[in-house]
ZATOR-517071 format. One line per field, with one value per residue (C-alpha): residue number from 1; residue in one letter; x, y negated, z negated. Coordinates in Angstrom, 3 decimals. Layout:
BEGIN
seq: (NUM ...)
type: (a ...)
xx: (X ...)
yy: (Y ...)
zz: (Z ...)
***
This chain:
BEGIN
seq: (1 2 3 4 5 6 7 8 9 10 11 12 13 14 15 16 17 18 19 20 21 22 23 24 25 26 27 28 29 30 31 32 33 34 35 36 37 38 39 40 41 42 43 44 45 46 47 48 49 50 51 52 53 54 55 56 57 58 59 60 61 62 63 64 65 66 67 68 69 70 71 72 73 74 75 76 77 78 79 80 81 82 83 84 85 86 87 88 89 90 91 92 93 94 95 96 97 98 99 100 101 102 103 104 105 106 107 108 109 110 111 112 113 114 115 116 117 118 119 120 121 122 123 124 125 126 127 128 129 130 131 132 133 134 135 136 137 138 139 140 141 142 143 144 145 146 147 148 149 150 151 152 153 154 155 156 157 158 159 160 161 162 163 164 165 166 167 168 169 170 171 172 173 174 175 176 177 178 179 180 181 182 183 184 185 186 187 188 189 190 191 192 193 194 195 196 197 198 199 200 201 202 203 204 205 206 207 208 209 210 211 212 213 214 215 216 217 218 219 220 221 222 223 224 225 226 227 228 229 230 231 232 233 234 235 236 237 238 239 240 241 242 243 244 245 246 247 248 249 250 251 252 253 254 255 256 257 258 259 260 261 262 263 264 265 266 267 268 269 270 271 272 273 274 275 276 277 278)
type: (x x x x x x x x x x x x x x x x x x x x x x x x x x x x x x x x x x x x x x x x x x x x x x x x x x x x x x x x x x x x x x x x x x x x x x x x x x x x x x x x x x x x x x x x x x x x x x x x x x x x x x x x x x x x x x x x x x x x x x x x x x x x x x x x x x x x x x x x x x x x x x x x x x x x x x x x x x x x x x x x x x x x x x x x x x x x x x x x x x x x x x x x x x x x x x x x x x x x x x x x x x x x x x x x x x x x x x x x x x x x x x x x x x x x x x x x x x x x x x x x x x x x x x x x x x x x x x x x x x x x x x x x x x x x x x x x x x x x x x)
xx: (125.285 124.527 122.677 122.887 121.246 118.859 120.539 118.715 115.942 113.096 110.090 107.238 104.974 101.548 101.584 98.824 98.931 102.473 103.865 102.336 103.951 107.428 107.290 106.321 109.046 111.774 110.736 110.468 113.801 115.521 116.647 115.181 113.860 110.355 111.330 113.051 110.241 108.001 105.055 102.445 98.821 96.798 93.795 93.590 91.034 93.308 96.117 94.319 93.442 96.938 98.334 96.461 97.977 101.613 104.345 105.565 104.203 101.866 100.911 99.710 102.900 105.007 107.489 108.080 108.578 111.102 113.001 113.755 114.665 117.730 115.854 112.216 109.804 107.202 104.433 101.621 99.566 100.968 98.686 99.781 103.483 104.178 102.245 103.907 107.381 106.789 105.587 108.894 111.452 112.697 113.505 115.432 119.180 121.943 122.482 119.161 117.889 114.379 112.845 109.612 107.357 104.772 103.863 104.728 106.494 109.914 112.991 113.652 110.229 110.930 114.388 113.185 110.474 112.953 115.385 118.621 120.971 118.893 119.471 116.421 115.636 112.504 111.350 108.372 107.607 104.718 102.053 103.647 106.109 103.480 104.791 108.492 108.122 108.070 110.191 111.183 112.878 115.019 116.298 118.632 118.092 120.974 122.026 121.927 125.306 126.224 125.721 122.143 121.432 122.905 120.704 117.634 118.508 119.196 115.775 113.739 115.525 113.587 110.409 111.810 114.290 115.505 116.890 118.487 117.237 117.294 114.547 113.284 112.072 109.998 106.772 107.392 108.241 104.917 103.034 104.851 105.655 103.415 100.200 101.343 99.997 96.446 96.907 98.398 95.300 93.105 94.975 94.940 91.398 90.710 92.775 91.045 87.764 89.030 89.807 86.287 84.789 86.785 85.582 87.943 86.732 87.304 89.610 91.854 91.801 92.835 95.815 96.913 96.902 98.558 101.319 101.932 102.291 104.685 106.863 106.775 108.147 110.678 111.879 112.541 114.338 116.392 117.359 117.901 116.169 114.105 110.352 110.070 112.479 110.799 107.473 109.034 110.062 106.424 105.089 105.358 104.445 100.802 100.427 97.667 99.705 100.019 96.113 95.941 98.589 96.608 93.574 95.423 97.034 93.535 92.176 94.769 96.138 99.728 98.733 96.077 98.716 101.319 98.537 97.721 101.263 101.454 98.321 99.331 102.570 100.817 98.389 101.559 102.790 99.357 99.353 102.662 102.190 102.535 102.849 103.921 105.772 108.265)
yy: (136.028 135.047 137.448 136.577 137.646 140.387 142.358 140.242 142.211 139.986 140.464 137.932 138.297 136.539 136.457 133.776 130.489 129.429 132.918 133.755 130.586 131.361 135.059 133.997 131.439 133.729 136.440 133.961 132.532 135.775 135.188 138.402 141.429 142.300 145.688 144.142 142.035 143.479 141.374 141.888 140.568 140.979 142.792 145.761 143.881 141.052 143.604 144.838 141.183 139.937 142.995 142.210 138.688 139.171 141.189 142.951 145.635 144.498 146.307 145.348 146.945 144.153 146.366 148.390 145.298 143.766 147.036 147.123 143.388 141.204 137.999 137.713 134.934 134.324 132.657 133.411 130.830 129.140 130.744 134.253 133.722 135.081 138.275 138.920 138.161 140.537 143.277 142.820 142.268 145.708 145.623 142.440 141.761 139.332 140.535 139.642 136.020 134.953 131.944 130.546 128.105 128.182 124.475 123.136 126.448 125.690 127.848 127.967 129.536 132.301 132.808 133.362 135.742 137.750 138.013 138.500 136.436 136.552 133.789 131.758 128.759 126.732 125.327 123.111 123.264 121.626 122.653 120.855 123.947 125.669 123.528 123.735 120.040 120.705 119.324 121.530 120.453 123.080 123.024 125.694 127.459 127.849 131.267 130.252 129.531 127.577 130.505 131.146 127.574 127.856 131.045 129.229 126.265 128.376 130.111 126.904 125.233 127.624 125.456 121.992 119.973 121.114 118.917 119.930 117.916 117.877 120.141 117.171 115.594 118.474 117.138 113.878 115.923 117.786 114.414 112.990 115.493 118.417 116.466 113.688 115.433 115.018 111.362 110.844 112.984 110.482 107.588 109.226 109.810 106.175 104.727 107.005 105.770 102.326 103.055 104.407 101.311 99.255 101.453 104.359 107.970 110.011 112.280 109.524 107.585 110.770 111.412 107.664 107.734 110.938 110.396 106.889 108.328 110.802 108.236 105.984 108.633 109.695 106.125 106.020 109.185 108.707 105.001 105.242 101.807 100.873 101.025 97.362 96.427 98.423 96.979 93.455 94.525 95.267 92.062 89.163 85.504 84.899 88.132 90.743 93.008 90.472 90.069 93.894 94.011 91.262 93.249 96.219 94.116 92.779 96.245 97.427 100.080 99.853 100.038 102.877 105.131 104.422 105.399 108.522 109.760 109.123 110.755 113.837 114.068 113.677 116.580 118.652 118.384 119.396 122.582 123.565 127.162 127.444 130.669 131.483 134.701 132.884)
zz: (178.701 182.305 184.501 188.049 191.337 192.062 189.405 186.446 184.810 183.860 181.416 181.642 178.774 179.459 183.168 183.460 185.356 184.569 184.208 187.666 189.058 187.758 189.015 192.587 192.722 191.267 193.981 196.814 196.218 195.617 192.114 190.900 192.811 192.394 191.079 188.297 187.018 184.278 183.601 181.040 180.273 177.155 178.545 180.816 182.967 183.347 184.373 187.427 188.399 188.076 189.526 192.787 193.048 191.889 193.705 190.634 188.170 185.537 182.246 178.747 177.057 175.833 174.199 177.161 179.399 176.915 176.538 180.244 180.500 180.132 180.077 178.375 179.243 176.484 178.288 175.653 173.872 170.924 168.435 169.376 169.719 166.012 166.739 170.093 168.665 165.747 168.099 170.395 167.621 167.745 171.436 171.302 170.515 171.055 174.497 175.587 176.186 175.140 176.837 175.262 177.038 174.383 173.666 170.073 168.886 167.850 168.639 164.884 164.259 166.719 165.403 161.950 163.030 164.971 162.022 164.214 166.169 169.390 171.791 172.152 174.438 174.239 177.664 178.821 182.606 184.203 186.733 189.899 189.610 191.673 194.851 193.762 192.463 188.841 185.954 183.088 179.826 178.004 174.410 173.125 169.786 167.526 168.866 172.586 174.188 177.323 179.576 178.208 178.928 182.393 183.105 182.030 184.201 187.242 186.795 186.292 189.124 191.272 190.601 190.587 188.419 184.932 182.264 178.888 175.796 172.090 170.773 168.623 171.915 173.186 171.684 173.641 176.847 176.403 176.083 179.094 181.754 180.877 180.217 182.688 185.957 184.685 184.076 187.497 189.205 187.495 188.817 192.348 192.277 191.126 194.012 196.413 195.234 195.760 199.314 199.744 198.303 200.978 203.951 204.170 204.456 201.273 203.042 204.485 201.175 199.241 201.624 201.653 197.775 197.325 199.997 198.607 195.123 196.348 198.203 195.270 192.828 195.313 195.547 191.834 191.855 194.736 194.385 190.782 190.425 187.601 188.459 187.555 190.228 192.753 191.888 192.544 196.029 197.025 195.190 197.516 196.128 196.606 198.435 197.848 195.829 192.842 192.816 192.343 189.753 187.783 187.826 186.368 183.660 182.620 182.544 180.210 182.606 181.279 177.568 178.260 179.799 177.067 174.576 176.520 176.439 172.645 172.084 173.885 172.206 168.779 169.804 170.728 167.138 165.787 167.867 165.926 164.529 160.793 159.246 155.524 156.515 158.963)
***
């Protein structure tokens, strides 16, 4: 199965922050026509609020949305995945693709709840997707074929880069690329504060820190060089950079960031849905 172009019919169950980001990107890039996207929210009040923002029809009827769709995005909270899957089970079959972005919920869990050979792909995007600079990891379930993976990849490419990984790595992906933007914002804020401390305006300091971070990340991606090698190109003997690096090392920044990723990944495992009926 590989639906292409505006003919694809898409259901987005849980059109909240990430669901809304995806819908807007799909429409903006012409991957799916607005009239072929069926979004849902949990509460009627949220329905009118989301409907005012999104260029698609919004309801609170999950089954009706899934019935009309070829590809179904499951964008609900991990704790409600089982309930929603049970609700829509009768509208799914082996011709439809289910893509779940629910953190910690395995493809196997969803497959067992579905009780059929429905193609399932587990995905983990991140919030920079809102500006087209996201990174999404996708992992195929046992019934998802190469065409299903290609469909998912093409959709997530609309909001940044997409990588295919073994599902056993998805909790690590969550701890690194999904939680990571928050870690970077703290670093950016701290760098800007440093700029203010040495006399820069807050606006200028924030711009310098943000653009510098963007440029440094682009250097890593486009050159393919190891970050340590790029760091060495900036660090001249007896220069100012090495003094700054010494402060970072003494403050334990490297170890703290490693531990932050590990902690976030461990927490992702704890969010895993457990259910005796699966």
